[in-house]
C-alpha positions, 0 to 999 in steps of 0.5 A: 500499500502506498504511503498516505499523506497526513491529510489523507489519514485524517480524512479516513479517521474522521470517516470512521468516527462518524460511522462508529462514534469511536475508534481505537489506535489498534483498529486504525493501525490494522485497517489503514496499515499505518503505525500506531505511533503515527496515528497517535500523532495524528489524533493528538493534532486532530484533538488540538484542532477540536475535531475529536477527543482523545481517549485511552487507546483511541478517540471519540467525536467531541460533543460539539462536533457530533451536534454539528452534524445534525441539521436541526442543531445547526439550524438553531445555532446563531439564527439571528446572524444567519437571517441577517446574512441571508437578507444581505445575500438576497440583495445580490439576486436579480430577476431571471438568474440561475442561482445555486444554494448548498444544503447549509442552514444559512442557505435555507434561511435565504430560501425562506426569504426567496419565498416572498420574492416576485422574481422569476428564478431557477434555483439549483440545490443540494438541500432537500429542505431548501427544495421543499421550501421553494417548490410551491413558488409559482415563479421559481424552478427548483432543481434538486441535485441527485445523491445519497441522503445523508443520515441525520441531515437533509442534504445530498452527498456524492457525485451521482447527480452532478452531470446536470451541472454541465448543462446549466449556467449558474450565475451565483452560488451561495454556500456556507461552511463548517469552518473558514480560514485565510490559509485553507478556505472553506471547509466542511466535516463531511468528506462525501459532501465536500466532493459534491460542493467542489463540483458545485463550486466549479460549475458556478460563475460567482461564489458567495460565502455566507459565514456567521462569526462561529465559522471564521478562523475555525478548522474542519476536516476538508477544504471544498473551496480555496480562497481563489475560488471565492468572490464574496464573503458575507459575515457578521464577524468583525474581520481585522484590518490586516485580514481585510487587506489580505482578502482585498489583495485576493479580490475577495469582496467583504460585506459585514452585517449587523445582526440583532 
């Protein structure tokens, strides 16, 4: 077996954690053909990043991360901030556009606002709840991307339905993330959902990140959009002047909203 890079090992560890809730170093060593010493180093680093909690001889998911994988928990978190961000995002949408919404709770907030619009739109989404929110609107055509229904969520993952993206011109994509940093871009905790988001990003003419303050400077397991793929960030977070300048140098527009 070819030697795996650290990121590859850590992706596999997280996949096994989501499937089992707990792993042991011995099991991981046998299944991945990696030394126990290397895995101990990986688990220690991942614990420092808040991705898991070390136990004697293994690791478990942290309660916070386990809760974040459940859509209902994520939907309730920072509700006011997400609504303010979604209202600002609404100002960017024009009649007759084709837009894409991911399966995030912030994108769902935007869909709820879109229900009141009189604009004629096409909405492509990977979110089951988002599709259901808009499917009765007389002037909005909803396209739900195919894929595997994610357990404990209302999102689709995998690349089964991405061929349709080659046939559609996406004007704007609105996406959120589990984490964002200037070093790694937009990150998420599901390796499988990340693959779908990468295809969605690639198919879009403009990518708009909807990020409440809890997502900023937070790490997650896998990157789905690098900084050079992001055009605009809408957030309620007070970004430092230094980071504002870094974003400006990369031609990334920043809009800060006030929630409350």
